C-alpha positions in Angstrom: 32.4 26.5 9.6 29.3 24.6 8.3 26.9 26.3 5.9 23.9 28.1 7.4 20.7 26.2 7.6 18.3 27.1 4.7 15.7 27.6 7.4 17.8 30.5 8.6 18.5 32.0 5.2 21.2 29.7 3.9 21.3 28.1 0.5 19.3 24.8 0.2 21.4 21.7 0.0 19.3 20.2 -2.7 17.9 21.8 -5.8 14.3 20.7 -5.5 13.6 21.1 -9.2 16.0 18.2 -9.9 13.5 15.6 -8.5 12.2 13.1 -11.1 8.4 13.1 -11.0 6.6 9.7 -10.9 5.3 7.9 -12.9 7.8 8.0 -15.7 6.0 7.6 -19.0 8.1 6.9 -22.1 7.3 6.1 -25.8 6.6 2.5 -25.0 3.8 3.5 -22.7 2.4 6.0 -25.2 2.5 3.4 -28.0 0.7 0.9 -25.8 -2.2 3.3 -25.1 -2.3 4.4 -28.7 -2.6 0.8 -29.8 -5.8 0.6 -27.7 -7.3 3.7 -29.4 -6.3 2.4 -32.8 -8.0 -0.9 -32.1 -11.1 0.8 -30.8 -11.9 -1.6 -28.0 -12.0 0.4 -24.8 -13.7 -1.9 -22.2 -15.0 -5.3 -21.3 -14.1 -8.1 -18.9 -12.7 -10.2 -21.8 -11.1 -7.3 -23.7 -7.6 -8.2 -24.9 -5.5 -5.8 -22.8 -7.4 -6.6 -19.6 -7.0 -10.4 -20.1 -3.4 -10.1 -21.0 -2.6 -8.0 -17.9 -4.4 -10.6 -15.8 -2.3 -13.5 -17.3 1.0 -11.6 -17.2 0.6 -10.3 -13.6 -0.5 -13.6 -12.2 2.6 -15.3 -13.8 4.8 -12.5 -12.4 3.5 -12.8 -8.9 3.5 -16.6 -9.0 -0.2 -17.4 -8.7 -2.8 -19.1 -10.9 -5.4 -16.3 -11.3 -5.7 -12.5 -11.4 -8.6 -10.1 -11.9 -8.0 -6.5 -13.0 -10.1 -3.9 -11.1 -10.6 -0.2 -11.1 -8.7 0.3 -7.8 -6.8 -1.4 -5.0 -9.8 -0.8 -2.7 -12.0 -2.7 -5.1 -9.4 -5.6 -5.2 -9.5 -5.7 -1.4 -13.2 -5.6 -1.3 -13.7 -8.5 -3.8 -11.1 -10.5 -1.9 -13.0 -10.2 1.4 -16.3 -11.0 -0.3 -14.8 -14.0 -2.0 -13.6 -15.2 1.4 -17.2 -15.2 2.7 -16.9 -12.1 4.9 -20.4 -10.6 5.5 -22.5 -8.4 7.7 -21.5 -8.5 11.3 -18.4 -10.5 10.8 -15.1 -9.2 12.1 -11.8 -8.8 10.1 -8.6 -8.3 11.9 -6.2 -5.8 10.3 -3.3 -3.5 11.1 -3.8 -0.1 12.9 -1.2 1.4 10.5 -2.3 1.5 6.8 -4.2 3.6 4.4 -7.9 3.8 5.3 -8.8 1.8 2.2 -7.8 -1.4 4.0 -10.5 -0.8 6.6 -13.0 0.7 4.2 -13.0 -2.5 2.2 -14.0 -4.3 5.3 -16.9 -1.9 5.9 -18.0 -2.3 2.2 -19.0 -5.9 3.2 -20.8 -4.5 6.3 -18.2 -6.2 8.4 -16.4 -4.8 11.4 -12.7 -3.8 11.4 -10.7 -5.0 14.4 -7.4 -3.2 14.6 -4.1 -4.7 15.9 -1.0 -2.6 16.8 2.2 -2.9 14.8 5.5 -4.5 15.6 8.1 -1.7 15.5 10.7 -3.3 13.2 8.9 -3.6 9.9 5.7 -1.7 11.0 3.4 -4.6 10.1 0.7 -6.2 12.1 2.2 -7.6 15.4 1.7 -11.4 15.6 2.2 -11.2 19.4 -1.0 -9.1 19.6 -3.0 -11.0 17.0 -4.4 -13.9 18.9 -6.1 -11.7 21.5 -8.0 -9.9 18.8 -9.5 -13.1 17.4 -13.1 -13.9 18.4 -15.7 -16.4 17.3 -16.9 -13.7 14.8 -13.5 -13.3 13.1 -13.9 -14.2 9.5 -10.6 -13.2 8.0 -7.2 -11.7 8.8 -6.0 -8.8 6.6 -2.3 -8.0 7.3 -0.6 -5.2 5.3 2.8 -5.3 3.7 3.2 -1.6 4.5 5.6 0.6 2.5 6.5 -2.5 0.4 8.0 -4.4 3.3 6.6 -7.9 3.9 4.9 -8.4 7.3 5.8 -11.2 9.8 4.0 -13.7 7.6 4.9 -17.1 9.1 3.8 -16.1 12.6 0.6 -14.5 11.4 -0.2 -17.5 9.1 0.5 -20.0 11.9 -2.0 -18.3 14.2 -4.6 -18.1 11.4 -4.2 -21.8 10.7 -4.7 -22.7 14.3 -8.0 -20.9 14.3 -9.0 -21.9 10.7 -9.2 -18.3 9.5 -8.1 -17.3 6.0 -5.4 -14.7 5.5 -5.8 -12.1 2.8 -2.8 -10.0 1.9 -3.0 -6.3 1.5 -0.1 -6.0 -1.0 -1.3 -2.7 -2.4 2.2 -1.2 -1.8 4.2 -4.4 -2.3 4.5 -5.3 -5.9 7.5 -7.5 -6.2 8.4 -7.7 -2.4 9.5 -11.1 -1.3 9.2 -13.1 1.9 11.6 -16.0 2.2 11.9 -16.0 -1.6 8.2 -15.9 -2.4 6.6 -12.8 -3.8 3.9 -11.0 -1.8 0.5 -11.9 -3.2 1.4 -15.6 -3.4 1.4 -16.2 0.3 -2.3 -16.1 1.4 -5.6 -17.3 0.1 -5.8 -14.2 -2.0 -4.2 -10.7 -2.2 -4.9 -7.2 -3.5 -2.6 -4.8 -5.3 -3.1 -1.2 -6.3 -1.9 0.3 -9.5 -2.7 3.9 -8.7 -0.3 6.5 -9.9 1.9 6.6 -6.8 2.5 2.9 -6.7 5.7 1.2 -8.1 3.4 -0.3 -10.7 1.3 2.6 -12.0 -1.5 2.9 -14.5 -3.3 6.0 -13.1 -6.1 4.3 -11.2 -6.5 0.6 -10.9 -6.0 -2.6 -8.9 -5.4 -6.4 -9.3 -6.9 -9.2 -7.2 -4.9 -12.5 -7.2 -5.5 -16.0 -5.9 -4.4 -19.6 -6.3 -8.1 -20.8 -5.9 -10.3 -21.1 -8.9 -13.5 -21.1 -6.8 -12.4 -17.9 -5.0 -11.6 -16.4 -8.4 -15.2 -17.1 -9.5 -16.7 -15.6 -6.3 -14.5 -12.5 -6.6 -15.4 -12.1 -10.3 -19.1 -12.1 -9.5 -18.7 -9.3 -7.0 -16.5 -7.4 -9.5 -19.3 -7.5 -12.1 -22.8 -6.8 -10.8 -23.1 -10.1 -9.0 -23.4 -12.0 -12.3 -22.2 -15.6 -12.7 -19.5 -14.8 -15.2 -17.7 -18.2 -15.0 -18.9 -19.1 -18.5 -17.7 -15.9 -20.1 -14.6 -17.2 -21.8 -12.2 -15.5 -24.3 -13.8 -17.6 -27.0 -17.1 -15.7 -26.6 -15.5 -12.4 -27.2 -15.7 -10.9 -30.7 -13.1 -8.3 -31.5 -15.5 -6.8 -34.1 -18.3 -6.6 -31.6 -16.6 -5.8 -28.3 -19.7 -4.5 -26.6 -21.8 -7.6 -27.3 -20.1 -10.3 -25.2 -22.2 -13.3 -24.3 -23.6 -12.9 -20.8 -26.8 -14.0 -19.0 -27.7 -10.7 -17.3 -28.7 -12.7 -14.3 -27.3 -11.3 -11.0 -27.1 -14.0 -8.3 -25.8 -11.8 -5.5 -25.1 -8.1 -4.7 -22.2 -6.9 -6.9 -20.4 -3.8 -8.0 -18.9 -2.5 -11.2 -15.2 -2.8 -10.4 -13.8 -3.6 -13.8 -10.9 -1.6 -15.3 -10.6 -0.3 -18.9 -8.3 -1.2 -21.8 -6.2 1.9 -21.7 -5.3 1.5 -18.0 -4.6 -2.2 -18.6 -2.3 -1.4 -21.5 -0.4 1.1 -19.5 -0.1 -1.3 -16.6 1.3 -4.0 -18.9 3.9 -1.6 -20.3 4.9 -0.5 -16.9 5.1 -4.1 -15.7 7.9 -4.8 -18.1 10.1 -2.3 -16.2 8.9 -2.9 -12.6 11.7 -5.2 -11.6 14.2 -2.6 -12.7 12.4 0.1 -10.8 12.2 -2.0 -7.7 15.9 -2.8 -7.9 16.8 0.9 -8.2 14.6 1.7 -5.2 16.4 -0.9 -3.1 19.8 0.5 -4.2 18.9 4.0 -3.3 17.4 3.0 0.0 20.5 1.0 0.9 22.7 4.0 0.0 20.7 6.5 2.0 20.2 4.1 5.0 24.0 3.5 5.2 24.5 7.3 5.7 21.5 7.9 8.0 22.3 5.0 10.3 25.5 6.7 11.3 23.5 9.6 12.9 22.6 9.1 16.6 18.9 8.8 17.2 18.1 8.2 13.5 16.6 4.9 12.4 16.1 4.3 8.7 13.8 1.5 7.4 14.9 -2.0 8.5 14.9 -5.0 6.2 15.1 -8.4 8.0 17.4 -11.0 6.4 14.5 -13.2 5.2 12.7 -10.4 3.3 13.2 -8.2 0.3 11.2 -4.9 0.3 10.5 -2.7 -2.6 10.6 0.7 -0.7 7.3 2.1 -1.8 7.8 4.6 1.0 10.9 5.5 3.0 10.1 6.2 6.6 12.8 7.5 9.1 12.3 7.4 12.9 13.7 10.1 15.0 14.8 10.0 18.7 16.2 13.4 19.8 17.1 12.0 23.2 20.2 10.5 21.6 21.3 14.2 21.1 20.4 15.1 24.7 17.3 16.9 23.6 14.0 16.2 25.4 11.5 18.0 23.1 8.2 16.2 22.4 8.5 13.7 19.5 5.9 15.6 17.5 7.7 18.8 18.0 10.9 17.3 16.7 9.1 15.7 13.8 7.5 18.9 12.7 10.6 21.0 13.1 12.6 18.5 11.1 10.0 18.5 8.3 10.2 22.3 8.1 14.0 22.3 8.1 14.4 19.5 5.6 11.9 21.0 3.2 13.8 24.3 3.4 16.9 22.4 2.3 15.0 21.3 -0.9 13.9 17.8 0.2 10.6 16.2 -0.4 9.4 15.3 3.1 5.8 14.3 4.0 3.9 12.8 6.9 1.5 10.6 4.8 -0.3 9.5 8.0 -0.3 11.2 11.4 -2.6 8.9 13.3 -3.6 5.2 13.4 -6.5 4.3 11.1 -8.8 3.7 14.1 -8.1 7.4 15.1 -10.0 8.7 12.1 -13.4 10.2 12.6 -15.2 7.4 10.9 -14.0 5.0 13.6 -14.0 7.4 16.5 -17.7 8.1 15.9 -18.6 4.8 14.2 -20.7 6.6 11.6 -20.5 3.8 9.1 -23.8 3.4 7.1 -25.8 5.4 9.7 -27.9 4.1 12.6 -24.7 2.5 14.0 -24.3 0.0 11.1 -22.3 -2.2 10.9 -21.3 -2.0 14.5 -24.8 -2.6 15.7 -24.6 -6.1 14.4 -22.2 -7.4 17.0 -20.6 -6.8 20.4 -18.9 -3.5 21.2 -15.6 -3.0 19.5 -13.2 -0.4 21.0 -11.0 1.9 18.9 -9.3 3.6 21.9 -5.9 4.7 20.6 -4.3 3.5 23.9 -4.5 0.0 22.3 -2.0 1.0 19.6 1.0 2.5 21.4 3.6 1.4 18.8 1.6 2.9 15.9 1.1 6.1 17.8 4.8 6.3 18.6 5.8 5.6 15.0 3.7 8.3 13.6 4.6 10.8 16.3 8.3 10.4 15.8 8.9 9.7 12.1 8.8 11.3 8.6 8.7 10.0 5.0 11.6 11.1 2.9 10.6 11.7 -0.7 6.9 11.9 -1.7 4.3 10.2 -3.7 4.9 12.6 -6.6 8.7 12.2 -6.3 9.4 8.8 -4.7 12.8 7.3 -4.1 13.1 4.9 -7.0 13.3 7.2 -10.1 15.8 9.6 -8.5 19.5 9.8 -9.2 22.4 8.7 -7.0 23.6 12.2 -6.4 20.2 13.4 -5.4 20.0 10.6 -2.8 23.4 11.6 -1.6 22.1 15.2 -1.3 19.3 13.9 1.0 21.9 12.3 3.2 24.0 15.5 3.4 20.9 17.6 4.1 19.6 15.3 6.8 23.0 15.3 8.6 23.3 19.1 8.3 19.8 19.5 9.9 19.9 16.7 12.5 23.2 17.7 14.0 21.9 21.2 14.5 18.5 20.2 15.9 18.8 22.7 18.7 19.0 25.5 16.2 16.1 24.0 14.2 13.9 23.8 17.3 14.7 27.4 18.2 13.9 28.6 14.7 10.6 26.8 14.5 9.4 27.7 18.1 
């Protein structure tokens, strides 16, 4: 006889205290940060750790240029600004992402136009993209969601046909590959996040990358008060006078203060030396767990197409109870499974429960007040009926593991425990639904 469900008083399958919390900080990281404090240089666009991070990350991605920022949102914003996006323009992006993707568009007083996802990799659906393009479309911003590259070739071909630049939201995709090329090297530019939950973590931060020197200069102006910083070279930086760099103090355009600091840059550099190892471990764990879950009727683990290599920033599982002969509503199944799996000791989260255009900001179009920026152009609808695949995904799926305890730092036996707990709960879904009614 199988063990009782933890939800009904049985022993949990997994000891939740055995999870490894992310990020993992070892002596190398501590030494890197202490070296900054010993040096006494804490900030500056040409400070040594910042510039070294930019050079090393650009080489790692396979691009010419990088700019370190204080967040992934800032990196997205300066990428859009560098591409010439401005007030009243439209930017097409995915209905499934973190809200920062759309917020960055609003920061330029431009208008987000959302496109539904394709259900395999959950990226922007190329089949729906062309219908979203108008004469006002200034850029396309697809998302490599959960570290899985989107349908790049199809999206890029449509963009080229219309003469529209494509900017990659690679905030979750450090090291992911599409047909052998790393995400971030595919479009005119890209943005990464180095916030604590990301595979590359430094606390709070981001990195903008591009092949184009002119785009780099435009992005750098936006990053730093709108100043023309092209002439601020390493040669003008005095280690003994770090706060006295040569600059004109002449803002040519509206800009922000999006620079990062030396301690964050040093930590990111240290973590970068182990990122390939962490990504490989995440892929091994995901393959191990997916092999087990795919044997369960109605359970669909993340899919990786043959031409792609994801980095499993998040591990989303889709549930279809009809395969078990159960006709409960998808959200009812989702919520009951979450409760039962958490009782078994698993880290299980929703992350998002609605498409980005379903958030209050877009439902009410509050923006900057007085209807801005939506008052600058034709009516844009955010009716959720336009995003059936996104709605279906979020109604019928869960993330296994969490941002504090993601899949990549865990042990093999803990991953096996997830597989065992999931099978235990899913095969007794009728009991789970009754217990959570």
